[in-house]
N, C-alpha and C positions, 0 to 999 in steps of 0.2 A: 322552446316555449316562445310565444309571441303575444303581443298586445294588439290593441286596435290599430296602432300606427307603427308597429314594429314586427317584422316577420323574419325568421331565419331562412337560410337557403332551402329551397324546396327539396333538393336531393339529399340534404342532410337530415331534415326532420319532418318536412311537410308543413303545410299551413294550418296550424291548429291554434285554438285560443288558450288563454290562461287557465290553469288547472284549478281544482278545488283547493281549499285551504290546507296547508301543510303545517305540521308541527315545527315550531321554531326550535332549533337545537339549543340545548342547555349549556353545553361545554363550548364556549366561544371565546374569541379574542378580537377586540376591536382595533382596527388600524385606521387612523385618521378620523375625519369627520363623517359621521353616519346619520346625522339628524336631518335626513332629507326624505322626500316622498318616494324615493327609490332606494332600496337597500339590497346590497349584494352579499350573499352568504356563499363563500367559496370553501370547498372541502380542503383539508390540510394537504392531501396528496396533490391536488390540483395546483395549489400555491407553490409547493415545493418543486413540482415539475416545471412550472412557469418560471421560477427563479433560475432553475438549471438552464432552460433555453435562453433566457435573457443573458446569463453569464457567457454562454457560448457565442451568442450573437454580438456581444459587446466588442469582441476582438475579431469578428469574422471579416472576411475580405469584402471589399466594396462591391455592391451589386448583388450580394447574396440575400435571399429573402426566405422567410418561413411563414407558412399560413397556419394560424392557430384557430381552432374551432372549439367552443365550449358547449358541453352538453349539460342539460339540467331541466328544471321546470320552475314553477312559481305560482303565486296567487296574489290577489289584491284584497285588502281589508282596510276599511275605514279610510279610504283614499290613499293608502300606502301600498306600493307595489314591492313584493318580496321576490327576489330572484335567487335561485339556488344553483350554483355551478358544481355539479357532482362529477363531471368528467371533462377531459380536455385531450384533444388529438392534435398532432403536428404533422405537417407535410411540407417538403421543400417546394417553394413557389418560384415564380418567374420574376417577381419584383413588381408585377403589374397589379393594379387594384382590381380584384375580381377573381372569380373562380373559373377555372378551365375544366374541360371534360375530365381530365385525369384526376384533378383534385376533388371534383364532385363525386366521382366513383369511389375514390379512396375514403372520403369522410362518411359516405353513406354505408360503405362496407364496414367501417369501424363502428358506426352506430349500431348496425344490426348485430354485430358480433359481440361487442362489449357493453353497449348501453342501449339495449332494445327498448327499454321502458322510458327513455329520456328523449328530449328534443334538442335541436340545435338552438342555443340561446343567441349566439352571435359569433362573428369571426373577425380576425384582425390580421393584417399583413405586416409582419415584423421584418424590418430591414436591419442591416448592420449598424451598430452604434449603440449608444446608451439610451435605454427606455425604462420607464418605471411602470409598475403594475397599475396604479391609479390612472396613468396616462392611457394605458391599453383599454381599461374599462370605459374611460370617457369617450374614446374613439372607436368603440366596438360597433362594427357594422351590423345592421338589422336591429339596432336598439338605439334609444335616445337617452344616453347616459352622460350627457354633457355636464350635468350638474353634480356628478358623483365626485366626492372628495376623499372618500374612504370606503372601507369594506369590512366585513366580518370574516374571520377564519373559524370554521367549526370543525370539531374533532369527533368523527364517528367512523365505524367500520365501513370500508369502501373496497370491497373485493373486486368490483368491476375495474376500478382505476388501478388497483394493484396488478391485475392481469394485463391491462393495456401497457403499463410501464414495463412489465417483463417482456411483452411482445416488442415494444419499441426498442429497448436496449439490446435485445438479442437479434432482431431482424432489421428494423427500420434504420436504426443508427448505424448499423454495419453497412447499409447500402448507400450511405452518404459518399459522394465521389471524393476520392483522395488523389493526390499526384500519382502518376504511373510508377509503381514500385520497380518495374523492370528497368525503366529508364534511369531511375535513381541508382539501381545496382550497377548498371553499365557505367554510369558516371564515376561511381566509387571505384570500380575495377580499373577504368582508364587512369584515374589518379594514382592508384597503387602501382600500376605498371609503369607510369611515367616516373614516379619516385624511385622505383626499383632500377630503372635504366639510368637515372641520374646517379644513384649510389654506385652502380657498377662502373660508370664512367669516371667518377671521382676516385674509386678504388684503383682503377687502372692508372690514373694519374698520380696516385700516391697520397691522396687527400680524401677524407670523408668527414663532413661536418667541420671542416677547418682543422682537422687533426691528422697527423701523419699516420699512414697505415703500415703495419708491419707485414711485409710480404712473406707468404708462406714458403718455406724451403721445400723443394721437391724431394721425393724419395731418393732420386739419383744423385742429389748433391751430397758431397762428403762433408761430415762435420769438421769444423775447424779444430786444429790441433790444440789451440789454447783454451778450449772449452773446459769448464769445471765439471765436477760430478753432477749428474742429473738431480733435480730437486727431489724426485721421489726416493732416491737412495739416501740422501741426507735425512729425509723424514723417517725412513726405516731405522737408520742408526739412532736417531733421537728417541724413537719409541723403545728400542732395545735397551738403551741406557736407562730410560725411566723405569722399565720393568725390572732391570737388575737392581736398581736402587731400592725399589719397593720390596724385593725379595730380601735384600740385606737388612732392611729395617725390620721386617717381620722376624727374621732370625734373631736379631738383637733383642726384640721384645720377648721372644720365647726363652732366650737364655736368661734374661733378667728375671722373668717369672719363675723359671726353674730354680735359680739361686735363692730367690726369696722363699720358695717353698722348702728348699733344703734347710735354710736357717730356721724356719719355723719348726720343722721336724726335729732338728737337733735340740731346740729349746724345749719342745714337748718331751723328748726323751730324758733330758736332764731333770725336768720337773717330776716325771714319774719316778726316777731313781731317788730323788730327794724324799718323795712321799713314802716310798718303800722303806727307806732307812729310818724315817721318823716313826713309822708304824712298828718297825722291829724294836726300836729303842723303848717305845711305850710298852710292848709286850714283855720285854726283859725286866723293866721296872716293876711291873705288876707281879711277876713271878717272885721277885725278891721280897716283896712285902707280904706275901702269903706265909702263914706259920707252917713249920715242918709237920709232916704227917706223923702222928703217933704210931 
């Protein structure tokens, strides 16, 4: 988008005027002062991505730079200019103020692929260090936002920005130069080899980490005559003793249980005998009381 005195990079959007009136989003969040003649509405994905880049650049190495370009549109009504930032793209820069051929081609390709119906609103060269979002908007190139003190975040479906974020995290962020991994691996290997050689030297001298090292006896060396029984034989004897003790305890339990059952059986037998005698006595008493047959 552009105004009479503000134009985005030609390769990113082309020189076009402000668009027709656009519907103001209903689901918005105000950040800072927004009662000015220029009002910025930035989509939630754009702000989240911008915060991510700011966090990465806050601790970046000196001299590193990232070019930020915002895509969107806007309109003017009753003397107030409304700017909508629907998309944002990032590219590693050289730290110089301005676009080079590589950056121009990249941003134009991103616009045609992800934001074909949008225009370049403005761009900013972000260097290492701490920077705030209002500061970026106030110093946005191709726009006159020096009086901006705040902005609006609006929440709407933004499939184009979602697709670009996926593209960025999968391809663009992976292409950021990192230290040579092969060199790092070689350094680690050299350190390990050096430590291994030092350990071997200490072992030969009888010391490792300040502690005496027990020298391994060769197979040809004869064992000393005063050596005791090997530790594994003592362990086997202890295991056998424990098993024997367990077997003895089980036998005692079985014996006690058997004796208890025998006593119970004897008591039951005596009870049955007593019942039989009692019943026999009752039968004899009944027969004595009966009158003799005529």
